[in-house]
Structures are given as C-alpha cells and as structure tokens.
Backbone bond lengths (Angstrom), bond angles and torsions (degrees), N, CA, C in turn:
res aa  C-N    CA-C-N  psi(-1)  N-CA   C-N-CA  omega(-1)  CA-C   N-CA-C  phi
1 M - - - 1.402 - - 1.535 110.42 -
2 K 1.313 116.35 -42.57 1.435 118.84 178.08 1.528 112.93 -63.96
3 K 1.320 114.97 -32.04 1.411 121.01 178.72 1.605 110.85 -66.43
4 I 1.308 110.19 -40.76 1.484 116.21 -179.14 1.547 109.61 -66.21
5 K 1.338 114.13 -43.66 1.445 122.61 -178.71 1.571 107.25 -61.19
6 F 1.323 111.72 -45.21 1.508 116.87 -176.89 1.552 109.14 -66.17
7 I 1.316 120.55 -39.02 1.392 125.18 178.15 1.514 111.30 -67.12
8 L 1.376 116.73 -42.13 1.437 119.86 177.22 1.523 109.87 -65.06
9 L 1.306 116.07 -43.78 1.526 117.12 176.04 1.495 113.23 -58.27
10 L 1.352 112.30 -45.19 1.430 118.33 177.50 1.538 111.26 -58.61
11 L 1.314 119.46 -44.66 1.409 123.99 178.09 1.575 112.15 -60.80
12 V 1.356 113.57 -41.57 1.457 117.52 -179.48 1.583 108.31 -66.65
13 L 1.235 117.03 -43.20 1.475 120.77 178.21 1.534 113.42 -60.95
14 V 1.344 114.28 -43.93 1.446 118.78 176.57 1.525 110.55 -63.66
15 S 1.293 118.19 -41.75 1.440 120.21 178.98 1.555 111.70 -65.71
16 L 1.295 115.18 -37.80 1.491 119.56 174.49 1.524 111.69 -61.65
17 F 1.313 116.24 -47.88 1.479 120.27 -179.30 1.471 111.27 -62.92
18 T 1.350 114.00 -42.53 1.498 118.25 179.00 1.522 111.32 -62.85
19 A 1.319 116.42 -43.55 1.468 120.47 177.67 1.498 113.00 -61.28
20 C 1.349 113.63 -44.94 1.504 118.87 -179.60 1.482 109.58 -64.11
21 S 1.336 116.87 -40.51 1.441 123.41 179.24 1.533 108.74 -60.43
22 R 1.361 118.35 -47.75 1.448 120.10 178.65 1.486 112.77 -60.39
23 E 1.352 116.77 -43.49 1.441 121.23 179.12 1.527 112.22 -61.93
24 E 1.308 116.24 -42.02 1.453 122.48 178.18 1.561 108.49 -61.87
25 K 1.312 116.85 -45.42 1.508 123.52 -179.60 1.590 106.91 -61.12
26 A 1.298 114.49 -47.02 1.461 118.16 -176.47 1.597 108.18 -64.81
27 A 1.272 116.31 -42.43 1.528 121.46 179.44 1.502 106.73 -61.99
28 E 1.339 117.36 -48.98 1.472 121.60 -178.65 1.519 111.87 -60.79
29 Q 1.361 118.58 -40.66 1.403 121.72 177.50 1.524 110.31 -65.65
30 N 1.330 116.82 -38.39 1.515 120.13 179.65 1.532 108.81 -63.99
31 V 1.378 116.37 -43.07 1.423 119.79 178.77 1.531 111.67 -62.41
32 N 1.324 115.85 -45.49 1.454 119.16 176.73 1.504 114.49 -59.87
33 R 1.379 116.77 -40.63 1.427 119.04 176.00 1.490 113.32 -61.42
34 Q 1.371 117.16 -41.02 1.453 121.02 178.34 1.467 112.24 -64.61
35 E 1.309 117.29 -41.87 1.509 121.84 178.56 1.519 109.93 -62.85
36 E 1.320 115.40 -41.80 1.494 121.46 -179.33 1.520 108.33 -65.67
37 Q 1.359 121.42 -39.48 1.405 123.67 177.63 1.536 110.51 -66.33
38 K 1.313 116.87 -40.54 1.504 120.00 178.74 1.541 109.18 -62.28
39 T 1.388 113.88 -45.18 1.500 120.27 179.76 1.520 106.77 -58.72
40 N 1.306 121.91 -48.86 1.412 123.83 -179.12 1.466 112.98 -59.75
41 I 1.304 118.59 -41.45 1.464 126.00 179.10 1.558 109.88 -64.76
42 S 1.334 114.83 -43.11 1.483 116.71 -178.06 1.524 109.64 -73.25
43 K 1.364 118.49 -31.41 1.426 120.26 173.14 1.505 111.72 -64.22
44 E 1.325 117.58 -42.46 1.440 122.34 179.03 1.542 109.58 -64.42
45 E 1.333 118.33 -42.03 1.472 121.73 -179.81 1.546 107.30 -64.87
46 S 1.317 116.74 -40.77 1.495 118.61 -177.09 1.497 110.02 -70.30
47 Q 1.344 116.05 -35.29 1.520 117.25 174.31 1.492 110.96 -66.59
48 G 1.327 117.36 -36.68 1.457 120.48 179.19 1.528 110.13 -65.69
49 I 1.282 117.04 -42.31 1.507 120.73 179.61 1.527 110.11 -64.81
50 E 1.397 117.07 -42.44 1.411 119.66 179.66 1.545 112.29 -64.97
51 E 1.362 114.30 -38.53 1.444 119.38 179.87 1.551 109.37 -64.42
52 T 1.345 114.90 -41.85 1.449 119.10 179.38 1.481 110.62 -64.71
53 Q 1.309 119.16 -46.74 1.499 123.31 176.23 1.514 110.58 -56.18
54 S 1.394 117.51 -46.21 1.399 121.07 -178.40 1.539 112.22 -63.33
55 L 1.302 116.25 -38.56 1.482 121.66 175.63 1.489 110.34 -63.77
56 E 1.310 117.48 -45.20 1.471 120.84 -179.92 1.531 110.22 -62.70
57 E 1.305 118.80 -41.23 1.447 124.84 177.71 1.535 109.51 -61.92
58 E 1.341 118.12 -43.91 1.455 119.32 178.90 1.508 110.46 -66.22
59 I 1.298 118.89 -42.50 1.489 121.85 177.00 1.502 109.76 -58.37
60 L 1.333 118.49 -43.95 1.458 122.54 -179.56 1.526 110.68 -63.65
61 K 1.358 116.38 -45.45 1.492 121.75 178.40 1.534 111.23 -57.40
62 K 1.318 113.58 -43.32 1.532 116.99 -178.34 1.559 108.69 -67.06
63 K 1.358 115.81 -44.08 1.455 118.77 179.44 1.555 111.82 -60.49
64 L 1.349 116.24 -45.30 1.440 118.28 179.06 1.502 110.71 -62.53
65 K 1.322 119.68 -43.53 1.449 121.21 177.55 1.534 113.20 -56.94
66 E 1.332 113.86 -43.41 1.491 120.75 -178.50 1.586 106.66 -64.34
67 V 1.302 119.31 -49.88 1.458 120.04 -176.23 1.477 111.01 -66.49
68 R 1.325 117.16 -39.41 1.502 117.28 178.06 1.493 110.20 -64.23
69 N 1.285 121.56 -38.19 1.457 124.44 -179.75 1.601 108.63 -65.00
70 K 1.356 116.63 -42.74 1.464 120.44 177.87 1.523 110.49 -61.82
71 R 1.345 111.29 -43.42 1.500 116.93 -178.54 1.548 109.27 -61.45
72 E 1.311 117.33 -45.79 1.407 123.02 -177.49 1.535 110.39 -63.52
73 E 1.343 117.37 -45.16 1.418 121.17 177.65 1.524 114.83 -60.17
74 S 1.339 114.98 -29.52 1.468 119.42 -177.01 1.538 113.87 -80.03
75 I 1.330 117.61 -9.60 1.449 120.04 -175.14 1.526 111.07 -93.33
76 T 1.363 112.18 134.17 1.483 119.49 174.60 1.529 107.25 -122.98
77 V 1.290 116.83 123.62 1.482 122.31 175.16 1.527 107.11 -105.52
78 E 1.431 113.46 117.69 1.475 115.08 -178.93 1.551 109.54 -91.96
79 E 1.284 116.30 177.40 1.455 122.66 -171.40 1.538 110.75 -61.68
80 N 1.300 117.50 -34.77 1.443 119.01 -178.19 1.541 113.22 -89.71
81 D 1.355 114.92 23.98 1.451 122.29 178.57 1.558 114.39 65.66
82 V 1.323 115.60 17.22 1.487 118.24 173.55 1.512 105.04 -81.49
83 T 1.328 111.54 130.85 1.490 119.40 179.07 1.419 111.91 -111.43
84 T 1.344 116.06 130.78 1.526 120.31 175.72 1.474 106.35 -125.14
85 G 1.316 116.03 158.19 1.438 123.08 177.79 1.514 111.31 164.88
86 Y 1.279 116.76 -177.21 1.416 121.24 178.61 1.524 107.26 -139.08
87 M 1.309 116.32 157.45 1.401 121.67 175.18 1.534 110.32 -95.87
88 P 1.338 116.72 125.52 1.532 119.31 -177.63 1.499 106.97 -60.62
89 K 1.310 115.27 143.17 1.481 121.77 179.74 1.492 114.86 -57.80
90 E 1.314 116.25 -21.63 1.534 121.69 -179.12 1.573 107.31 -68.67
91 I 1.288 119.81 -22.28 1.423 120.57 -178.49 1.544 108.47 -63.18
92 D 1.306 119.44 -35.22 1.447 123.87 177.99 1.504 109.52 -59.76
93 D 1.333 119.05 -36.44 1.448 123.03 -178.29 1.533 111.18 -67.70
94 L 1.327 116.20 -28.87 1.457 121.42 -174.82 1.544 109.60 -92.45
95 Q 1.308 120.15 -44.27 1.429 123.35 -174.39 1.516 111.65 -71.87
96 N 1.324 117.58 134.04 1.426 119.28 178.03 1.542 112.17 -133.86
97 G 1.346 114.65 14.41 1.508 118.14 -178.83 1.476 112.29 -83.93
98 P 1.318 116.60 169.45 1.497 119.70 177.20 1.461 109.33 -74.56
99 I 1.320 116.04 160.06 1.441 121.30 175.61 1.526 106.22 -88.90
100 I 1.324 112.85 119.98 1.460 121.50 -178.20 1.506 108.30 -87.61
101 E 1.322 116.11 113.96 1.443 117.99 179.87 1.591 109.78 -82.89
102 Q 1.308 110.35 128.59 1.445 119.13 178.14 1.529 111.70 -162.01
103 S 1.321 115.88 162.56 1.471 121.32 -177.85 1.505 106.66 -76.60
104 S 1.355 112.76 163.89 1.468 119.52 177.24 1.536 108.99 -64.20
105 E 1.315 117.27 -30.39 1.501 119.13 177.99 1.507 108.87 -66.48
106 Q 1.333 117.57 -42.27 1.483 120.55 178.70 1.509 112.11 -63.63
107 Y 1.348 118.67 -39.60 1.426 123.59 174.77 1.530 110.47 -59.98
108 K 1.313 115.74 -48.73 1.425 122.24 -179.54 1.523 111.70 -58.17
109 Q 1.366 114.61 -46.33 1.500 120.87 177.38 1.457 110.16 -58.37
110 M 1.341 119.82 -44.64 1.432 125.27 -178.42 1.508 112.06 -62.57
111 Y 1.349 116.85 -51.30 1.445 121.16 179.30 1.525 113.60 -63.20
112 N 1.356 117.53 -38.11 1.459 119.44 178.01 1.475 110.83 -71.15
113 T 1.258 119.50 -35.85 1.527 122.39 177.80 1.521 106.65 -64.00
114 A 1.303 121.76 -45.05 1.451 125.02 -177.34 1.522 110.25 -68.28
115 A 1.342 117.42 -42.05 1.405 122.40 178.58 1.512 112.75 -61.30
116 T 1.320 114.15 -44.87 1.440 120.96 178.74 1.552 109.83 -63.33
117 Y 1.259 116.65 -44.19 1.486 121.28 178.82 1.534 109.36 -59.41
118 I 1.289 118.05 -43.03 1.494 122.55 -176.94 1.506 104.50 -61.42
119 R 1.336 118.13 -55.45 1.409 123.62 -174.36 1.548 113.47 -64.49
120 D 1.329 116.34 -50.46 1.508 118.86 -171.33 1.526 113.37 -86.40
121 N 1.354 115.69 -36.33 1.498 116.79 -173.06 1.568 111.70 -93.23
122 L 1.324 113.24 -34.54 1.470 116.90 -178.16 1.507 111.58 -99.31
123 N 1.317 116.32 -10.07 1.497 122.52 179.66 1.471 110.31 56.65
124 I 1.319 117.13 43.76 1.492 122.61 177.98 1.557 108.43 -119.29
125 N 1.259 113.19 134.05 1.508 121.53 176.81 1.509 105.84 -116.12
126 P 1.354 116.67 89.85 1.457 119.21 -179.74 1.550 114.07 -51.60
127 K 1.324 117.29 142.27 1.482 123.36 179.34 1.526 111.17 -85.98
128 T 1.315 117.13 -5.28 1.446 119.66 -178.45 1.570 107.93 -76.67
129 K 1.380 115.40 169.23 1.407 120.68 -176.70 1.505 112.63 -65.54
130 L 1.342 115.07 -33.49 1.502 122.79 175.64 1.472 109.22 -115.39
131 S 1.347 119.52 149.35 1.427 121.50 177.69 1.521 113.03 -64.75
132 V 1.335 113.99 -39.11 1.417 120.17 -168.60 1.517 108.75 -142.41
133 Y 1.350 115.64 148.95 1.431 122.88 178.30 1.556 111.08 -136.17
134 D 1.352 116.77 166.25 1.412 118.33 171.36 1.493 108.71 -65.98
135 A 1.373 114.86 138.08 1.466 118.72 -178.60 1.552 107.76 -70.89
136 I 1.367 112.78 146.49 1.464 117.33 179.48 1.466 112.93 -127.25
137 D 1.382 118.08 -2.48 1.441 119.16 178.74 1.595 113.03 -75.27
138 P 1.307 116.55 118.58 1.440 119.79 -174.51 1.576 110.97 -64.14
139 T 1.319 115.89 -26.78 1.557 115.07 -179.47 1.564 109.58 -71.12
140 V 1.278 117.64 -20.65 1.456 121.90 -178.56 1.556 106.74 -93.72
141 L 1.278 118.17 -37.40 1.456 123.60 179.79 1.475 112.80 -70.81
142 E 1.360 118.27 -5.32 1.424 123.91 172.11 1.592 111.57 -56.96
143 I 1.264 114.48 -19.92 1.432 121.73 179.48 1.585 111.50 -49.96
144 Y 1.279 112.78 -34.81 1.497 117.59 -174.64 1.507 110.93 -75.01
145 T 1.255 121.86 -20.00 1.450 124.50 178.07 1.513 117.69 -117.27
146 A 1.308 115.11 -5.27 1.491 121.43 179.96 1.492 111.02 -75.41
147 E 1.329 116.61 142.00 1.503 120.65 174.21 1.528 108.63 -72.96
148 D 1.287 117.60 -36.93 1.476 119.87 178.77 1.549 107.34 -102.69
149 R 1.326 115.78 108.35 1.448 118.99 -174.90 1.542 109.26 -101.05
150 G 1.318 115.99 24.25 1.472 120.46 174.46 1.500 116.16 55.48
151 Y 1.399 112.19 -121.13 1.449 120.21 179.51 1.583 112.08 -63.90
152 L 1.284 118.42 -21.75 1.472 122.22 -176.51 1.515 111.99 -105.43
153 Q 1.323 116.81 23.35 1.472 119.92 -178.16 1.505 113.27 -59.01
154 D 1.298 117.90 -31.45 1.407 122.38 -178.75 1.494 115.50 -78.06
155 Y 1.309 116.49 -5.88 1.469 119.17 -176.18 1.563 110.46 -106.32
156 T 1.339 114.52 144.84 1.451 119.16 174.47 1.508 109.70 -76.27
157 V 1.300 117.25 159.49 1.449 121.56 -178.82 1.496 115.14 -53.19
158 E 1.390 114.67 -42.97 1.436 115.55 -177.38 1.512 112.58 -77.70
159 N 1.342 118.32 5.37 1.469 119.52 176.34 1.505 108.86 -121.42
160 I 1.351 115.12 29.01 1.498 120.98 175.50 1.544 106.91 -126.28
161 Y 1.268 117.44 140.17 1.496 123.37 176.36 1.530 108.76 -144.75
162 V 1.319 114.46 133.88 1.469 118.13 -175.28 1.542 107.47 -113.80
163 L 1.322 114.37 130.11 1.465 120.64 -179.78 1.533 106.17 -123.26
164 E 1.342 117.43 156.51 1.397 123.12 178.71 1.582 111.89 -124.63
165 Y 1.316 115.32 155.14 1.419 119.65 177.31 1.534 106.91 -147.67
166 Q 1.329 113.95 156.65 1.506 119.11 178.66 1.465 108.37 -94.47
167 K 1.335 115.96 129.09 1.436 122.42 175.77 1.569 106.56 -78.74
168 E 1.330 113.50 170.29 1.438 122.03 -174.34 1.563 111.55 -66.81
169 D 1.364 115.06 -25.36 1.422 118.03 177.35 1.541 115.47 -84.67
170 G 1.382 113.36 1.19 1.446 119.69 175.73 1.528 115.22 95.08
171 T 1.349 113.51 -7.51 1.482 117.48 178.05 1.562 106.69 -84.68
172 W 1.335 114.70 161.51 1.468 121.33 -179.65 1.540 110.09 -105.23
173 S 1.284 114.39 143.34 1.423 126.38 174.10 1.480 115.37 -131.10
174 Y 1.321 119.84 175.19 1.443 118.81 -169.47 1.583 111.16 -130.70
175 I 1.267 113.95 149.17 1.481 123.64 172.52 1.534 106.54 -113.67
176 F 1.322 115.27 120.25 1.479 119.23 179.08 1.471 108.74 -100.73
177 M 1.351 115.90 111.09 1.450 123.64 -178.08 1.516 111.20 -93.25
178 G 1.292 116.66 148.01 1.438 121.87 178.94 1.555 108.82 -142.99
179 R 1.353 116.21 152.34 1.424 120.56 170.75 1.515 111.09 -142.85
180 E 1.289 120.06 154.12 1.411 124.26 -175.96 1.515 111.79 -66.83
181 N 1.295 116.52 -43.35 1.471 121.52 177.95 1.544 108.34 -158.57
182 K 1.306 116.80 179.55 1.464 119.30 -172.71 1.536 115.47 -64.13
183 Q 1.339 115.66 -19.30 1.462 121.32 -177.26 1.544 110.10 -92.00
184 S 1.343 117.90 -18.58 1.436 121.02 -175.71 1.507 113.13 -84.57
185 P 1.359 117.96 157.06 1.462 119.30 -177.89 1.570 108.83 -77.06
186 W 1.335 112.90 156.84 1.431 120.64 176.23 1.538 111.23 -77.21
187 K 1.298 115.32 144.78 1.436 119.38 176.32 1.524 111.66 -134.90
188 V 1.312 122.18 158.39 1.453 121.82 176.53 1.559 106.62 -81.97
189 V 1.288 113.08 125.58 1.454 119.65 177.98 1.490 110.43 -97.90
190 H 1.344 114.51 -38.27 1.504 118.25 -177.70 1.545 109.20 -155.67
191 S 1.265 117.19 149.20 1.431 121.27 168.68 1.546 109.60 -131.59
192 G 1.340 115.84 141.12 1.392 119.87 179.41 1.558 110.13 159.44
193 D 1.349 114.04 -166.91 1.423 118.22 -178.90 1.484 116.35 -83.02
194 H 1.248 121.01 -13.95 1.480 124.00 178.35 1.535 109.39 -158.82
195 F 1.380 114.62 156.26 1.439 116.66 -178.13 1.513 115.51 -78.44
196 K 1.374 116.47 -2.78 1.465 117.88 177.57 1.522 111.84 -111.83
197 E 1.352 120.76 0.26 1.430 121.39 -171.25 1.544 113.46 -66.60
C-alpha cells in the first residue's frame, strides 16, 4: 500500500511539474510573441520616420535646384565685370541666417577671398556665372542657430558667413568664412559639405 501511495504521489508530482512546465513555456512564448510584435512595430515606425526624412530631403534638394537655377538665370555678367541680377523670392523661404551688416568693400573682399580659395586651393573652376554665391541650404545655415558650430565654434554669429559654389561634378559645396571682428578681413575657415564634417 505504501508503494502504491508513493507511486501515486510521484505521479501527482510529475503531473504538477509537467503542467507547470507547460504553463511556463506558454507564458514564455506569449512574452516572446509580444516582444516580437513590439520589435516589428518599432521597425515599422523607424522605417516610416526614415521614409519621411528621405522624402523631406528629396523635396529640399528639388527646391534648392530650382532656386539655384532661377538665381543663375537672373545673373548677367557684362564685359567690364559688372554683374546684375536678382535673387528669386524663394531664397527668402530657404535662408534663415542673420543679416550680416558690412560695407560693399567688405562683401567684395569676402567674395574675392572665397573665389581665390576655390580656384587656387581647391583647383576648381566653377561653371556657374559667378564663382561663389550666398549659401541657401537651410541645413548648412543651421550654423547660425546651432550651439555646436563645429569648425567655427570660436566665432560669433555676426562674424560667420556661409557661401556656396558648384563643384565640377555639379554638386554644391560650401565655404565657411570667419572674421575676428567687424573691422577685420574675412578668411576661409573651412570648406566642405557641412560645418561639422
């Protein structure tokens, strides 16, 4: 009788452990399924964000190309190097930097310094009507509001100016100009696709 009770007790215990084990497995599978669903949802959200950013970048690229083309079409360079033209109104929608007050001589010095740098240091002869233009890409003009101004961190906002030029492959790059104060000459601090690169 004791053997039968022992065997019955043993069977009950084995049944309990088996049932508990099944419940634990089921619970674990349920948790795994929930985690997998969360992962799938976050992947989908991430893809959605990336697609939105990519779409916004494409729209910006198209807008920049359109505005640059209008700007280029508006410029006339006469024989005595007198340049006339207008800035398309769409430029105002893109530019968000401060207006840097300076004399026409200071502008001329800045543009000449940048054009010389492009020609002599970068060995690039832009095919555009002018060698260099005011930058219009808002992602680069963020330098005026960014806490981290990268290569121009030591310069105050009113002593930074961003210009752009077209490279020989048709893409645009930037010249980041800086000056010590309003009376000092502009100099090239950095050239590239971004002020933090």
